[in-house]
C-alpha positions in Angstrom: 18.5 -1.3 20.0 19.2 -2.5 16.4 16.7 -1.5 13.8 17.4 -4.5 11.6 15.3 -7.5 11.5 16.9 -10.7 12.9 17.1 -12.3 9.4 19.1 -9.3 8.2 21.4 -9.4 11.2 22.0 -13.1 10.5 22.8 -12.4 6.9 25.2 -9.7 7.9 26.9 -12.0 10.4 27.3 -14.7 7.7 28.7 -12.1 5.1 31.2 -10.9 7.8 32.1 -14.6 8.6 32.8 -15.1 4.8 35.0 -12.0 4.8 32.9 -9.9 2.4 34.0 -6.2 2.2 30.7 -4.5 1.4 28.9 -5.0 4.8 28.1 -1.3 5.0 26.2 -1.2 1.8 24.5 -4.5 2.7 23.5 -3.0 6.0 22.0 0.0 4.3 19.9 -2.1 2.1 18.7 -4.1 5.0 17.9 -0.8 6.9 15.7 0.3 3.9 14.0 -3.1 3.9 13.4 -3.0 7.6 12.0 0.5 7.4 9.6 -0.6 4.6 8.5 -3.6 6.6 7.9 -1.5 9.6 5.8 1.0 7.6 3.8 -1.8 6.1 3.2 -3.3 9.6 2.2 0.1 11.1 -0.1 0.7 8.1 -1.8 -2.7 8.5 -2.3 -2.1 12.2 -3.9 1.3 11.6 -6.3 0.0 8.9 -7.1 -3.1 10.9 -8.8 -1.0 13.6 -11.5 -0.4 10.8 -11.5 -4.0 9.6 -9.6 -3.0 6.5 -6.5 -4.2 4.6 -4.5 -1.8 2.4 -6.2 -3.3 -0.6 -9.7 -2.6 0.9 -8.6 1.0 1.8 -7.5 1.5 -1.8 -10.9 0.3 -3.1 -12.7 2.8 -0.7 -10.4 5.6 -1.8 -10.9 4.9 -5.5 -14.7 4.9 -5.0 -14.8 7.9 -2.7 -15.9 10.6 -5.1 -17.6 8.4 -7.7 -21.3 8.6 -7.1 -22.0 6.5 -10.2 -19.4 3.8 -9.0 -17.1 1.8 -11.2 -17.3 -1.7 -12.7 -15.2 -4.3 -10.9 -12.8 -4.8 -13.7 -12.1 -1.0 -13.8 -11.5 -1.0 -10.1 -9.0 -3.9 -10.5 -7.2 -1.9 -13.1 -7.0 1.2 -11.0 -6.1 -0.6 -7.9 -3.4 -2.6 -9.7 -4.8 -6.0 -8.6 -6.2 -9.0 -10.5 -9.9 -9.5 -11.1 -9.9 -12.4 -8.6 -8.3 -10.2 -5.9 -10.8 -7.4 -6.5 -13.7 -9.8 -6.2 -12.4 -10.8 -2.8 -11.9 -7.3 -1.7 -15.4 -6.3 -2.9 -16.9 -9.3 -1.2 -15.4 -8.3 2.2 -16.3 -4.6 1.8 -19.9 -5.5 0.8 -20.2 -7.9 3.8 -19.1 -5.2 6.1 -21.6 -2.7 4.6 -19.1 -0.4 3.0 -20.2 -0.8 -0.6 -23.0 -2.3 -2.7 -23.1 -3.7 -6.2 -25.8 -2.2 -8.5 -27.1 -3.7 -11.7 -27.5 -1.4 -14.8 -31.2 -0.9 -15.4 -30.6 -1.4 -19.2 -28.1 -4.2 -19.1 -28.3 -6.5 -16.0 -24.9 -8.0 -17.0 -23.3 -4.6 -16.1 -22.7 -4.0 -12.4 -21.3 -1.0 -10.8 -19.8 -0.9 -7.4 -20.6 2.1 -5.2 -19.9 3.1 -1.6 -22.7 3.0 0.9 -23.2 6.0 3.2 -21.1 4.0 5.8 -18.4 3.4 3.3 -18.3 7.1 2.1 -18.1 8.3 5.7 -15.2 5.9 6.5 -13.4 6.7 3.2 -13.6 10.5 3.9 -12.5 10.1 7.5 -9.7 7.6 6.7 -8.2 9.2 3.7 -7.5 12.4 5.6 -6.1 10.5 8.6 -4.1 8.1 6.4 -2.6 10.9 4.3 -1.6 12.8 7.3 0.1 9.7 8.8 2.0 9.0 5.6 3.1 12.6 5.3 4.2 12.5 9.0 6.6 9.6 8.4 9.2 11.9 6.7 8.2 15.2 8.4 11.4 15.3 10.5 13.3 15.7 7.3 13.4 19.2 5.8 12.7 19.9 2.2 16.3 19.6 1.0 16.7 16.4 2.9 13.6 14.9 1.4 14.8 15.9 -2.1 18.2 14.3 -1.4 16.7 11.1 -0.1 14.3 10.8 -3.1 17.3 11.4 -5.4 19.4 8.7 -3.7 16.5 6.2 -3.8 16.1 6.9 -7.5 19.8 6.1 -8.1 19.4 2.8 -6.2 16.4 2.0 -8.4 18.6 2.6 -11.5 20.9 -0.2 -10.2 18.1 -2.8 -10.2 17.5 -5.2 -13.0 13.7 -4.4 -12.8 11.7 -1.2 -13.0 9.6 0.0 -10.1 6.1 -1.7 -10.1 3.3 0.6 -11.2 1.0 -1.5 -9.0 1.0 -4.6 -7.0 -1.5 -7.1 -6.0 -2.5 -6.5 -2.4 -5.4 -7.8 -0.5 
C-alpha cells in the first residue's frame, strides 16, 4: 500500500521518466502533503457527524467561554477569515440552533454573537474530543522524536518563499 495520492505518484513517475535525481526529496514532500490531506479529510469527517465544518468548529470554540459574545467582525479576525465567510458560518450555526445574534440595547447597530445552550454543550464536548484526537495523531512519537520532527519542519519552512499563514479562510 502506497501512502501517496495518485496525483503524486504520477508526478514522481514523470520526474523519474525525465531523469530527475531528487526523487527522494520529492517523494518526502508528497508524503507530507498526503498526510496533511488525510488529516484534513479525517477532521472533516469527524466534524461532519455534528453538521460542522472546521470553520464552524472554530467559531464555536472562539465563543465557548464568552458569555457576552463577540461582534461578527471580531470573530472574523480571530478565526482568520473574511467578513463574508464569517457571515456564512454564523448563518449556518444560527440555522442549526448553535448560536444567536443579540442586538445591543443601547445601539441596535451593534450585534453580538453568542452560543445557545445547545451550542455551548456541543462546543464543550467537541473541544475536548477534538483536542484529544489531534494530540493522538503524533502520540506514537516520543518527546524527542516530536521535537526533531518539529525542528525538521521548521527547516523546511525556512526554504519556502512565503511565511507560514497566521490564519486561513476556511468555511
